[in-house]
PyMOL CGO cylinders between C-alpha atoms (Angstrom):
from pymol import cmd
from pymol.cgo import CYLINDER

trace = [
    CYLINDER, 53.23, -49.52, 51.58, 54.30, -48.71, 48.01, 0.3, 1, 1, 1, 1, 1, 1,
    CYLINDER, 54.30, -48.71, 48.01, 53.54, -50.21, 44.62, 0.3, 1, 1, 1, 1, 1, 1,
    CYLINDER, 53.54, -50.21, 44.62, 55.85, -50.37, 41.60, 0.3, 1, 1, 1, 1, 1, 1,
    CYLINDER, 55.85, -50.37, 41.60, 54.25, -50.80, 38.16, 0.3, 1, 1, 1, 1, 1, 1,
    CYLINDER, 54.25, -50.80, 38.16, 56.32, -51.71, 35.09, 0.3, 1, 1, 1, 1, 1, 1,
    CYLINDER, 56.32, -51.71, 35.09, 54.79, -52.07, 31.63, 0.3, 1, 1, 1, 1, 1, 1,
    CYLINDER, 54.79, -52.07, 31.63, 56.22, -54.91, 29.54, 0.3, 1, 1, 1, 1, 1, 1,
    CYLINDER, 56.22, -54.91, 29.54, 54.16, -54.28, 26.37, 0.3, 1, 1, 1, 1, 1, 1,
    CYLINDER, 54.16, -54.28, 26.37, 50.62, -55.15, 25.18, 0.3, 1, 1, 1, 1, 1, 1,
    CYLINDER, 50.62, -55.15, 25.18, 48.53, -55.82, 28.32, 0.3, 1, 1, 1, 1, 1, 1,
    CYLINDER, 48.53, -55.82, 28.32, 51.43, -57.19, 30.35, 0.3, 1, 1, 1, 1, 1, 1,
    CYLINDER, 51.43, -57.19, 30.35, 52.51, -55.44, 33.54, 0.3, 1, 1, 1, 1, 1, 1,
    CYLINDER, 52.51, -55.44, 33.54, 54.67, -56.44, 36.46, 0.3, 1, 1, 1, 1, 1, 1,
    CYLINDER, 54.67, -56.44, 36.46, 53.23, -55.06, 39.67, 0.3, 1, 1, 1, 1, 1, 1,
    CYLINDER, 53.23, -55.06, 39.67, 55.51, -55.24, 42.69, 0.3, 1, 1, 1, 1, 1, 1,
    CYLINDER, 55.51, -55.24, 42.69, 54.04, -54.61, 46.13, 0.3, 1, 1, 1, 1, 1, 1,
    CYLINDER, 54.04, -54.61, 46.13, 56.07, -54.09, 49.28, 0.3, 1, 1, 1, 1, 1, 1,
    CYLINDER, 56.07, -54.09, 49.28, 54.40, -54.97, 52.56, 0.3, 1, 1, 1, 1, 1, 1,
    CYLINDER, 54.40, -54.97, 52.56, 56.99, -54.08, 55.19, 0.3, 1, 1, 1, 1, 1, 1,
    CYLINDER, 56.99, -54.08, 55.19, 59.87, -56.50, 54.63, 0.3, 1, 1, 1, 1, 1, 1,
    CYLINDER, 59.87, -56.50, 54.63, 57.84, -58.71, 52.26, 0.3, 1, 1, 1, 1, 1, 1,
    CYLINDER, 57.84, -58.71, 52.26, 57.55, -58.30, 48.47, 0.3, 1, 1, 1, 1, 1, 1,
    CYLINDER, 57.55, -58.30, 48.47, 54.95, -59.78, 46.12, 0.3, 1, 1, 1, 1, 1, 1,
    CYLINDER, 54.95, -59.78, 46.12, 55.13, -59.78, 42.31, 0.3, 1, 1, 1, 1, 1, 1,
    CYLINDER, 55.13, -59.78, 42.31, 52.03, -59.95, 40.11, 0.3, 1, 1, 1, 1, 1, 1,
    CYLINDER, 52.03, -59.95, 40.11, 52.19, -60.28, 36.30, 0.3, 1, 1, 1, 1, 1, 1,
    CYLINDER, 52.19, -60.28, 36.30, 49.22, -59.63, 34.01, 0.3, 1, 1, 1, 1, 1, 1,
    CYLINDER, 49.22, -59.63, 34.01, 48.58, -61.08, 30.53, 0.3, 1, 1, 1, 1, 1, 1,
    CYLINDER, 48.58, -61.08, 30.53, 52.03, -62.41, 29.54, 0.3, 1, 1, 1, 1, 1, 1,
    CYLINDER, 52.03, -62.41, 29.54, 52.41, -62.58, 25.73, 0.3, 1, 1, 1, 1, 1, 1,
    CYLINDER, 52.41, -62.58, 25.73, 53.98, -65.08, 23.32, 0.3, 1, 1, 1, 1, 1, 1,
    CYLINDER, 53.98, -65.08, 23.32, 57.08, -64.25, 21.21, 0.3, 1, 1, 1, 1, 1, 1,
    CYLINDER, 57.08, -64.25, 21.21, 54.74, -64.76, 18.23, 0.3, 1, 1, 1, 1, 1, 1,
    CYLINDER, 54.74, -64.76, 18.23, 53.47, -61.24, 19.01, 0.3, 1, 1, 1, 1, 1, 1,
    CYLINDER, 53.47, -61.24, 19.01, 56.79, -59.84, 17.81, 0.3, 1, 1, 1, 1, 1, 1,
    CYLINDER, 56.79, -59.84, 17.81, 57.74, -58.79, 21.36, 0.3, 1, 1, 1, 1, 1, 1,
    CYLINDER, 57.74, -58.79, 21.36, 59.76, -60.65, 23.96, 0.3, 1, 1, 1, 1, 1, 1,
    CYLINDER, 59.76, -60.65, 23.96, 59.22, -60.78, 27.70, 0.3, 1, 1, 1, 1, 1, 1,
    CYLINDER, 59.22, -60.78, 27.70, 62.22, -60.20, 29.99, 0.3, 1, 1, 1, 1, 1, 1,
    CYLINDER, 62.22, -60.20, 29.99, 64.32, -63.35, 30.34, 0.3, 1, 1, 1, 1, 1, 1,
    CYLINDER, 64.32, -63.35, 30.34, 64.18, -63.38, 34.13, 0.3, 1, 1, 1, 1, 1, 1,
    CYLINDER, 64.18, -63.38, 34.13, 60.48, -62.54, 34.49, 0.3, 1, 1, 1, 1, 1, 1,
    CYLINDER, 60.48, -62.54, 34.49, 59.00, -64.30, 37.54, 0.3, 1, 1, 1, 1, 1, 1,
    CYLINDER, 59.00, -64.30, 37.54, 55.93, -63.80, 39.68, 0.3, 1, 1, 1, 1, 1, 1,
    CYLINDER, 55.93, -63.80, 39.68, 53.98, -64.95, 42.70, 0.3, 1, 1, 1, 1, 1, 1,
    CYLINDER, 53.98, -64.95, 42.70, 50.67, -64.33, 40.91, 0.3, 1, 1, 1, 1, 1, 1,
    CYLINDER, 50.67, -64.33, 40.91, 49.76, -64.30, 37.19, 0.3, 1, 1, 1, 1, 1, 1,
    CYLINDER, 49.76, -64.30, 37.19, 46.41, -63.22, 35.77, 0.3, 1, 1, 1, 1, 1, 1,
    CYLINDER, 46.41, -63.22, 35.77, 45.18, -64.02, 32.25, 0.3, 1, 1, 1, 1, 1, 1,
    CYLINDER, 45.18, -64.02, 32.25, 42.29, -61.98, 30.87, 0.3, 1, 1, 1, 1, 1, 1,
    CYLINDER, 42.29, -61.98, 30.87, 41.50, -64.29, 27.95, 0.3, 1, 1, 1, 1, 1, 1,
    CYLINDER, 41.50, -64.29, 27.95, 42.73, -67.23, 25.92, 0.3, 1, 1, 1, 1, 1, 1,
    CYLINDER, 42.73, -67.23, 25.92, 44.87, -65.61, 23.23, 0.3, 1, 1, 1, 1, 1, 1,
    CYLINDER, 44.87, -65.61, 23.23, 48.66, -65.87, 22.69, 0.3, 1, 1, 1, 1, 1, 1,
    CYLINDER, 48.66, -65.87, 22.69, 49.02, -62.12, 23.28, 0.3, 1, 1, 1, 1, 1, 1,
    CYLINDER, 49.02, -62.12, 23.28, 47.59, -62.59, 26.78, 0.3, 1, 1, 1, 1, 1, 1,
    CYLINDER, 47.59, -62.59, 26.78, 48.09, -66.17, 28.02, 0.3, 1, 1, 1, 1, 1, 1,
    CYLINDER, 48.09, -66.17, 28.02, 51.76, -67.14, 27.57, 0.3, 1, 1, 1, 1, 1, 1,
    CYLINDER, 51.76, -67.14, 27.57, 52.37, -68.70, 30.97, 0.3, 1, 1, 1, 1, 1, 1,
    CYLINDER, 52.37, -68.70, 30.97, 55.63, -70.30, 29.80, 0.3, 1, 1, 1, 1, 1, 1,
    CYLINDER, 55.63, -70.30, 29.80, 57.14, -66.82, 29.80, 0.3, 1, 1, 1, 1, 1, 1,
    CYLINDER, 57.14, -66.82, 29.80, 56.79, -66.41, 33.59, 0.3, 1, 1, 1, 1, 1, 1,
    CYLINDER, 56.79, -66.41, 33.59, 58.89, -68.29, 36.11, 0.3, 1, 1, 1, 1, 1, 1,
    CYLINDER, 58.89, -68.29, 36.11, 58.60, -68.67, 39.85, 0.3, 1, 1, 1, 1, 1, 1,
    CYLINDER, 58.60, -68.67, 39.85, 55.77, -71.25, 40.08, 0.3, 1, 1, 1, 1, 1, 1,
    CYLINDER, 55.77, -71.25, 40.08, 53.08, -68.56, 40.40, 0.3, 1, 1, 1, 1, 1, 1,
    CYLINDER, 53.08, -68.56, 40.40, 49.44, -68.87, 41.38, 0.3, 1, 1, 1, 1, 1, 1,
    CYLINDER, 49.44, -68.87, 41.38, 47.49, -68.46, 38.11, 0.3, 1, 1, 1, 1, 1, 1,
    CYLINDER, 47.49, -68.46, 38.11, 44.02, -66.92, 37.83, 0.3, 1, 1, 1, 1, 1, 1,
    CYLINDER, 44.02, -66.92, 37.83, 42.29, -66.84, 34.45, 0.3, 1, 1, 1, 1, 1, 1,
    CYLINDER, 42.29, -66.84, 34.45, 38.57, -66.85, 35.18, 0.3, 1, 1, 1, 1, 1, 1,
    CYLINDER, 38.57, -66.85, 35.18, 36.04, -64.88, 37.23, 0.3, 1, 1, 1, 1, 1, 1,
    CYLINDER, 36.04, -64.88, 37.23, 36.20, -65.33, 40.99, 0.3, 1, 1, 1, 1, 1, 1,
    CYLINDER, 36.20, -65.33, 40.99, 37.82, -64.00, 44.15, 0.3, 1, 1, 1, 1, 1, 1,
    CYLINDER, 37.82, -64.00, 44.15, 41.06, -64.99, 45.81, 0.3, 1, 1, 1, 1, 1, 1,
    CYLINDER, 41.06, -64.99, 45.81, 43.56, -63.65, 48.33, 0.3, 1, 1, 1, 1, 1, 1,
    CYLINDER, 43.56, -63.65, 48.33, 47.14, -64.58, 47.58, 0.3, 1, 1, 1, 1, 1, 1,
    CYLINDER, 47.14, -64.58, 47.58, 50.18, -63.37, 49.54, 0.3, 1, 1, 1, 1, 1, 1,
    CYLINDER, 50.18, -63.37, 49.54, 48.33, -60.29, 50.77, 0.3, 1, 1, 1, 1, 1, 1,
    CYLINDER, 48.33, -60.29, 50.77, 46.89, -59.23, 47.39, 0.3, 1, 1, 1, 1, 1, 1,
    CYLINDER, 46.89, -59.23, 47.39, 43.14, -59.58, 46.83, 0.3, 1, 1, 1, 1, 1, 1,
    CYLINDER, 43.14, -59.58, 46.83, 42.28, -60.48, 43.22, 0.3, 1, 1, 1, 1, 1, 1,
    CYLINDER, 42.28, -60.48, 43.22, 38.73, -60.16, 41.87, 0.3, 1, 1, 1, 1, 1, 1,
    CYLINDER, 38.73, -60.16, 41.87, 37.94, -61.55, 38.41, 0.3, 1, 1, 1, 1, 1, 1,
    CYLINDER, 37.94, -61.55, 38.41, 34.85, -60.12, 36.67, 0.3, 1, 1, 1, 1, 1, 1,
    CYLINDER, 34.85, -60.12, 36.67, 33.26, -61.77, 33.63, 0.3, 1, 1, 1, 1, 1, 1,
    CYLINDER, 33.26, -61.77, 33.63, 33.27, -59.69, 30.43, 0.3, 1, 1, 1, 1, 1, 1,
    CYLINDER, 33.27, -59.69, 30.43, 33.77, -60.09, 26.65, 0.3, 1, 1, 1, 1, 1, 1,
    CYLINDER, 33.77, -60.09, 26.65, 36.48, -59.14, 24.15, 0.3, 1, 1, 1, 1, 1, 1,
    CYLINDER, 36.48, -59.14, 24.15, 37.01, -59.32, 20.41, 0.3, 1, 1, 1, 1, 1, 1,
    CYLINDER, 37.01, -59.32, 20.41, 40.25, -60.88, 19.16, 0.3, 1, 1, 1, 1, 1, 1,
    CYLINDER, 40.25, -60.88, 19.16, 41.00, -61.52, 15.48, 0.3, 1, 1, 1, 1, 1, 1,
    CYLINDER, 41.00, -61.52, 15.48, 37.40, -60.67, 14.60, 0.3, 1, 1, 1, 1, 1, 1,
    CYLINDER, 37.40, -60.67, 14.60, 35.92, -63.20, 17.02, 0.3, 1, 1, 1, 1, 1, 1,
    CYLINDER, 35.92, -63.20, 17.02, 34.04, -62.64, 20.27, 0.3, 1, 1, 1, 1, 1, 1,
    CYLINDER, 34.04, -62.64, 20.27, 35.60, -64.31, 23.28, 0.3, 1, 1, 1, 1, 1, 1,
    CYLINDER, 35.60, -64.31, 23.28, 35.29, -64.24, 27.05, 0.3, 1, 1, 1, 1, 1, 1,
    CYLINDER, 35.29, -64.24, 27.05, 37.37, -61.61, 28.82, 0.3, 1, 1, 1, 1, 1, 1,
    CYLINDER, 37.37, -61.61, 28.82, 38.03, -61.37, 32.53, 0.3, 1, 1, 1, 1, 1, 1,
    CYLINDER, 38.03, -61.37, 32.53, 38.35, -57.92, 34.04, 0.3, 1, 1, 1, 1, 1, 1,
    CYLINDER, 38.35, -57.92, 34.04, 40.58, -57.89, 37.11, 0.3, 1, 1, 1, 1, 1, 1,
    CYLINDER, 40.58, -57.89, 37.11, 40.51, -55.74, 40.20, 0.3, 1, 1, 1, 1, 1, 1,
    CYLINDER, 40.51, -55.74, 40.20, 43.56, -55.90, 42.47, 0.3, 1, 1, 1, 1, 1, 1,
    CYLINDER, 43.56, -55.90, 42.47, 43.46, -54.63, 46.03, 0.3, 1, 1, 1, 1, 1, 1,
    CYLINDER, 43.46, -54.63, 46.03, 47.12, -54.07, 46.81, 0.3, 1, 1, 1, 1, 1, 1,
    CYLINDER, 47.12, -54.07, 46.81, 47.22, -52.79, 50.36, 0.3, 1, 1, 1, 1, 1, 1,
    CYLINDER, 47.22, -52.79, 50.36, 45.29, -49.52, 50.26, 0.3, 1, 1, 1, 1, 1, 1,
    CYLINDER, 45.29, -49.52, 50.26, 45.58, -49.09, 46.45, 0.3, 1, 1, 1, 1, 1, 1,
    CYLINDER, 45.58, -49.09, 46.45, 42.95, -50.40, 43.99, 0.3, 1, 1, 1, 1, 1, 1,
    CYLINDER, 42.95, -50.40, 43.99, 44.10, -51.30, 40.47, 0.3, 1, 1, 1, 1, 1, 1,
    CYLINDER, 44.10, -51.30, 40.47, 41.88, -52.43, 37.56, 0.3, 1, 1, 1, 1, 1, 1,
    CYLINDER, 41.88, -52.43, 37.56, 43.16, -54.32, 34.51, 0.3, 1, 1, 1, 1, 1, 1,
    CYLINDER, 43.16, -54.32, 34.51, 40.64, -54.46, 31.67, 0.3, 1, 1, 1, 1, 1, 1,
    CYLINDER, 40.64, -54.46, 31.67, 42.27, -57.09, 29.46, 0.3, 1, 1, 1, 1, 1, 1,
    CYLINDER, 42.27, -57.09, 29.46, 40.95, -56.41, 25.97, 0.3, 1, 1, 1, 1, 1, 1,
    CYLINDER, 40.95, -56.41, 25.97, 37.47, -55.11, 26.74, 0.3, 1, 1, 1, 1, 1, 1,
    CYLINDER, 37.47, -55.11, 26.74, 35.45, -54.11, 23.66, 0.3, 1, 1, 1, 1, 1, 1,
    CYLINDER, 35.45, -54.11, 23.66, 32.00, -53.14, 24.88, 0.3, 1, 1, 1, 1, 1, 1,
    CYLINDER, 32.00, -53.14, 24.88, 30.24, -50.62, 27.10, 0.3, 1, 1, 1, 1, 1, 1,
    CYLINDER, 30.24, -50.62, 27.10, 30.19, -51.50, 30.77, 0.3, 1, 1, 1, 1, 1, 1,
    CYLINDER, 30.19, -51.50, 30.77, 27.18, -53.17, 32.30, 0.3, 1, 1, 1, 1, 1, 1,
    CYLINDER, 27.18, -53.17, 32.30, 25.82, -51.83, 35.59, 0.3, 1, 1, 1, 1, 1, 1,
    CYLINDER, 25.82, -51.83, 35.59, 27.28, -54.87, 37.34, 0.3, 1, 1, 1, 1, 1, 1,
    CYLINDER, 27.28, -54.87, 37.34, 30.76, -54.26, 35.91, 0.3, 1, 1, 1, 1, 1, 1,
    CYLINDER, 30.76, -54.26, 35.91, 30.62, -50.61, 36.90, 0.3, 1, 1, 1, 1, 1, 1,
    CYLINDER, 30.62, -50.61, 36.90, 29.66, -51.58, 40.44, 0.3, 1, 1, 1, 1, 1, 1,
    CYLINDER, 29.66, -51.58, 40.44, 32.55, -54.05, 40.67, 0.3, 1, 1, 1, 1, 1, 1,
    CYLINDER, 32.55, -54.05, 40.67, 35.04, -51.46, 39.42, 0.3, 1, 1, 1, 1, 1, 1,
    CYLINDER, 35.04, -51.46, 39.42, 33.96, -48.35, 41.30, 0.3, 1, 1, 1, 1, 1, 1,
    CYLINDER, 33.96, -48.35, 41.30, 36.47, -46.34, 43.34, 0.3, 1, 1, 1, 1, 1, 1,
    CYLINDER, 36.47, -46.34, 43.34, 39.48, -47.54, 41.33, 0.3, 1, 1, 1, 1, 1, 1,
    CYLINDER, 39.48, -47.54, 41.33, 42.74, -45.67, 41.94, 0.3, 1, 1, 1, 1, 1, 1,
    CYLINDER, 42.74, -45.67, 41.94, 44.73, -46.88, 38.91, 0.3, 1, 1, 1, 1, 1, 1,
    CYLINDER, 44.73, -46.88, 38.91, 43.18, -48.05, 35.62, 0.3, 1, 1, 1, 1, 1, 1,
    CYLINDER, 43.18, -48.05, 35.62, 45.18, -50.16, 33.15, 0.3, 1, 1, 1, 1, 1, 1,
    CYLINDER, 45.18, -50.16, 33.15, 43.26, -49.38, 29.96, 0.3, 1, 1, 1, 1, 1, 1,
    CYLINDER, 43.26, -49.38, 29.96, 43.55, -50.75, 26.37, 0.3, 1, 1, 1, 1, 1, 1,
    CYLINDER, 43.55, -50.75, 26.37, 43.74, -47.79, 23.98, 0.3, 1, 1, 1, 1, 1, 1,
    CYLINDER, 43.74, -47.79, 23.98, 45.06, -49.28, 20.73, 0.3, 1, 1, 1, 1, 1, 1,
    CYLINDER, 45.06, -49.28, 20.73, 41.75, -50.08, 19.05, 0.3, 1, 1, 1, 1, 1, 1,
    CYLINDER, 41.75, -50.08, 19.05, 38.51, -48.37, 20.09, 0.3, 1, 1, 1, 1, 1, 1,
    CYLINDER, 38.51, -48.37, 20.09, 39.40, -44.85, 21.19, 0.3, 1, 1, 1, 1, 1, 1,
    CYLINDER, 39.40, -44.85, 21.19, 35.92, -43.50, 21.92, 0.3, 1, 1, 1, 1, 1, 1,
    CYLINDER, 35.92, -43.50, 21.92, 35.05, -46.58, 23.99, 0.3, 1, 1, 1, 1, 1, 1,
    CYLINDER, 35.05, -46.58, 23.99, 38.29, -46.23, 25.97, 0.3, 1, 1, 1, 1, 1, 1,
    CYLINDER, 38.29, -46.23, 25.97, 37.55, -42.57, 26.71, 0.3, 1, 1, 1, 1, 1, 1,
    CYLINDER, 37.55, -42.57, 26.71, 34.00, -43.44, 27.79, 0.3, 1, 1, 1, 1, 1, 1,
    CYLINDER, 34.00, -43.44, 27.79, 35.24, -46.14, 30.14, 0.3, 1, 1, 1, 1, 1, 1,
    CYLINDER, 35.24, -46.14, 30.14, 37.78, -43.76, 31.67, 0.3, 1, 1, 1, 1, 1, 1,
    CYLINDER, 37.78, -43.76, 31.67, 35.13, -41.11, 32.23, 0.3, 1, 1, 1, 1, 1, 1,
    CYLINDER, 35.13, -41.11, 32.23, 32.74, -43.62, 33.75, 0.3, 1, 1, 1, 1, 1, 1,
    CYLINDER, 32.74, -43.62, 33.75, 35.26, -45.03, 36.21, 0.3, 1, 1, 1, 1, 1, 1,
    CYLINDER, 35.26, -45.03, 36.21, 37.06, -41.73, 36.99, 0.3, 1, 1, 1, 1, 1, 1,
    CYLINDER, 37.06, -41.73, 36.99, 40.25, -43.32, 38.32, 0.3, 1, 1, 1, 1, 1, 1,
    CYLINDER, 40.25, -43.32, 38.32, 42.98, -41.19, 39.86, 0.3, 1, 1, 1, 1, 1, 1,
    CYLINDER, 42.98, -41.19, 39.86, 45.51, -42.49, 37.29, 0.3, 1, 1, 1, 1, 1, 1,
    CYLINDER, 45.51, -42.49, 37.29, 45.12, -44.07, 33.84, 0.3, 1, 1, 1, 1, 1, 1,
    CYLINDER, 45.12, -44.07, 33.84, 47.96, -46.13, 32.39, 0.3, 1, 1, 1, 1, 1, 1,
    CYLINDER, 47.96, -46.13, 32.39, 47.40, -46.87, 28.66, 0.3, 1, 1, 1, 1, 1, 1,
    CYLINDER, 47.40, -46.87, 28.66, 48.19, -50.36, 27.34, 0.3, 1, 1, 1, 1, 1, 1,
    CYLINDER, 48.19, -50.36, 27.34, 47.63, -52.63, 24.33, 0.3, 1, 1, 1, 1, 1, 1,
    CYLINDER, 47.63, -52.63, 24.33, 48.75, -50.16, 21.66, 0.3, 1, 1, 1, 1, 1, 1,
    CYLINDER, 48.75, -50.16, 21.66, 51.24, -49.96, 18.78, 0.3, 1, 1, 1, 1, 1, 1,
    CYLINDER, 51.24, -49.96, 18.78, 54.92, -50.62, 19.42, 0.3, 1, 1, 1, 1, 1, 1,
    CYLINDER, 54.92, -50.62, 19.42, 57.89, -51.22, 17.11, 0.3, 1, 1, 1, 1, 1, 1,
    CYLINDER, 57.89, -51.22, 17.11, 58.09, -54.95, 16.22, 0.3, 1, 1, 1, 1, 1, 1,
    CYLINDER, 58.09, -54.95, 16.22, 54.57, -55.65, 17.54, 0.3, 1, 1, 1, 1, 1, 1,
    CYLINDER, 54.57, -55.65, 17.54, 52.56, -57.62, 15.00, 0.3, 1, 1, 1, 1, 1, 1,
    CYLINDER, 52.56, -57.62, 15.00, 48.94, -56.70, 14.38, 0.3, 1, 1, 1, 1, 1, 1,
    CYLINDER, 48.94, -56.70, 14.38, 46.86, -53.63, 13.67, 0.3, 1, 1, 1, 1, 1, 1,
    CYLINDER, 46.86, -53.63, 13.67, 47.19, -51.36, 16.70, 0.3, 1, 1, 1, 1, 1, 1,
    CYLINDER, 47.19, -51.36, 16.70, 46.80, -47.61, 17.02, 0.3, 1, 1, 1, 1, 1, 1,
    CYLINDER, 46.80, -47.61, 17.02, 49.43, -45.49, 18.81, 0.3, 1, 1, 1, 1, 1, 1,
    CYLINDER, 49.43, -45.49, 18.81, 48.41, -43.95, 22.16, 0.3, 1, 1, 1, 1, 1, 1,
    CYLINDER, 48.41, -43.95, 22.16, 48.43, -40.39, 20.77, 0.3, 1, 1, 1, 1, 1, 1,
    CYLINDER, 48.43, -40.39, 20.77, 44.80, -40.44, 19.66, 0.3, 1, 1, 1, 1, 1, 1,
    CYLINDER, 44.80, -40.44, 19.66, 43.61, -41.55, 23.09, 0.3, 1, 1, 1, 1, 1, 1,
    CYLINDER, 43.61, -41.55, 23.09, 45.73, -38.89, 24.80, 0.3, 1, 1, 1, 1, 1, 1,
    CYLINDER, 45.73, -38.89, 24.80, 44.22, -36.22, 22.58, 0.3, 1, 1, 1, 1, 1, 1,
    CYLINDER, 44.22, -36.22, 22.58, 40.63, -37.42, 23.13, 0.3, 1, 1, 1, 1, 1, 1,
    CYLINDER, 40.63, -37.42, 23.13, 40.86, -37.87, 26.91, 0.3, 1, 1, 1, 1, 1, 1,
    CYLINDER, 40.86, -37.87, 26.91, 42.11, -34.33, 27.45, 0.3, 1, 1, 1, 1, 1, 1,
    CYLINDER, 42.11, -34.33, 27.45, 43.73, -35.09, 30.82, 0.3, 1, 1, 1, 1, 1, 1,
    CYLINDER, 43.73, -35.09, 30.82, 47.23, -34.14, 31.90, 0.3, 1, 1, 1, 1, 1, 1,
    CYLINDER, 47.23, -34.14, 31.90, 49.76, -36.76, 30.85, 0.3, 1, 1, 1, 1, 1, 1,
    CYLINDER, 49.76, -36.76, 30.85, 53.29, -37.69, 31.85, 0.3, 1, 1, 1, 1, 1, 1,
    CYLINDER, 53.29, -37.69, 31.85, 55.74, -40.26, 30.48, 0.3, 1, 1, 1, 1, 1, 1,
    CYLINDER, 55.74, -40.26, 30.48, 57.73, -42.36, 32.95, 0.3, 1, 1, 1, 1, 1, 1,
    CYLINDER, 57.73, -42.36, 32.95, 59.90, -45.50, 32.78, 0.3, 1, 1, 1, 1, 1, 1,
    CYLINDER, 59.90, -45.50, 32.78, 57.90, -46.98, 35.69, 0.3, 1, 1, 1, 1, 1, 1,
    CYLINDER, 57.90, -46.98, 35.69, 55.43, -45.86, 38.32, 0.3, 1, 1, 1, 1, 1, 1,
    CYLINDER, 55.43, -45.86, 38.32, 56.29, -46.05, 42.00, 0.3, 1, 1, 1, 1, 1, 1,
    CYLINDER, 56.29, -46.05, 42.00, 53.41, -44.83, 44.11, 0.3, 1, 1, 1, 1, 1, 1,
    CYLINDER, 53.41, -44.83, 44.11, 51.80, -44.87, 47.54, 0.3, 1, 1, 1, 1, 1, 1,
    CYLINDER, 51.80, -44.87, 47.54, 48.23, -43.96, 48.40, 0.3, 1, 1, 1, 1, 1, 1,
    CYLINDER, 48.23, -43.96, 48.40, 49.24, -40.50, 49.58, 0.3, 1, 1, 1, 1, 1, 1,
    CYLINDER, 49.24, -40.50, 49.58, 50.82, -39.75, 46.18, 0.3, 1, 1, 1, 1, 1, 1,
    CYLINDER, 50.82, -39.75, 46.18, 47.65, -40.29, 44.13, 0.3, 1, 1, 1, 1, 1, 1,
    CYLINDER, 47.65, -40.29, 44.13, 46.17, -37.20, 42.42, 0.3, 1, 1, 1, 1, 1, 1,
    CYLINDER, 46.17, -37.20, 42.42, 43.32, -35.81, 44.52, 0.3, 1, 1, 1, 1, 1, 1,
    CYLINDER, 43.32, -35.81, 44.52, 41.45, -33.36, 42.32, 0.3, 1, 1, 1, 1, 1, 1,
    CYLINDER, 41.45, -33.36, 42.32, 41.97, -34.56, 38.76, 0.3, 1, 1, 1, 1, 1, 1,
    CYLINDER, 41.97, -34.56, 38.76, 42.45, -37.64, 36.61, 0.3, 1, 1, 1, 1, 1, 1,
    CYLINDER, 42.45, -37.64, 36.61, 46.00, -38.06, 35.30, 0.3, 1, 1, 1, 1, 1, 1,
    CYLINDER, 46.00, -38.06, 35.30, 47.36, -40.19, 32.45, 0.3, 1, 1, 1, 1, 1, 1,
    CYLINDER, 47.36, -40.19, 32.45, 50.78, -41.79, 32.90, 0.3, 1, 1, 1, 1, 1, 1,
    CYLINDER, 50.78, -41.79, 32.90, 52.33, -43.33, 29.81, 0.3, 1, 1, 1, 1, 1, 1,
    CYLINDER, 52.33, -43.33, 29.81, 54.89, -45.93, 30.79, 0.3, 1, 1, 1, 1, 1, 1,
    CYLINDER, 54.89, -45.93, 30.79, 57.79, -46.71, 28.49, 0.3, 1, 1, 1, 1, 1, 1,
    CYLINDER, 57.79, -46.71, 28.49, 58.26, -50.42, 27.87, 0.3, 1, 1, 1, 1, 1, 1,
    CYLINDER, 58.26, -50.42, 27.87, 60.58, -52.11, 30.36, 0.3, 1, 1, 1, 1, 1, 1,
]
cmd.load_cgo(trace, "trace")
């Protein structure tokens, strides 16, 4: 079983899982054109997750395919992927709002998507997110908090998200500061295709994905 991860900008990823002759597509946090970015025209999914109610994260009209949508805490199994939503908080436009952390069990690979988290983890959140293989981590605002989260969770791979891009509206930092602070080996790729056996074993690695 292999997983393909494409970054579409902000906190939006398309995660494609292949289970034998079956494929499942999961999209996280689709964003509105008001962000300054545009989603791919043919973007479709079987599952869509929304971390919180903000146009940069909840633009369901941008995803076709009549997907199953999850935008609150809970647990569900859909087309072979187990999705766990964990209650959290975020700050958008200076206001505190609810934020759902997501854990995806895709075959034998565990992936965490942190939405727009803006606080230290609680013990409960840490318990829910332990033994993560791949961490999708916002790095465009609070660098020290992002580094602390990464060090607490110790994933095999970190993929930065939610940072400055050309045409993106809003005050976002580039990923460079996070990369410097985290001090882990980094690599830039157009997409990540990975199986469990390919995960780093002895160190945490940062993979910066170019926008698809």
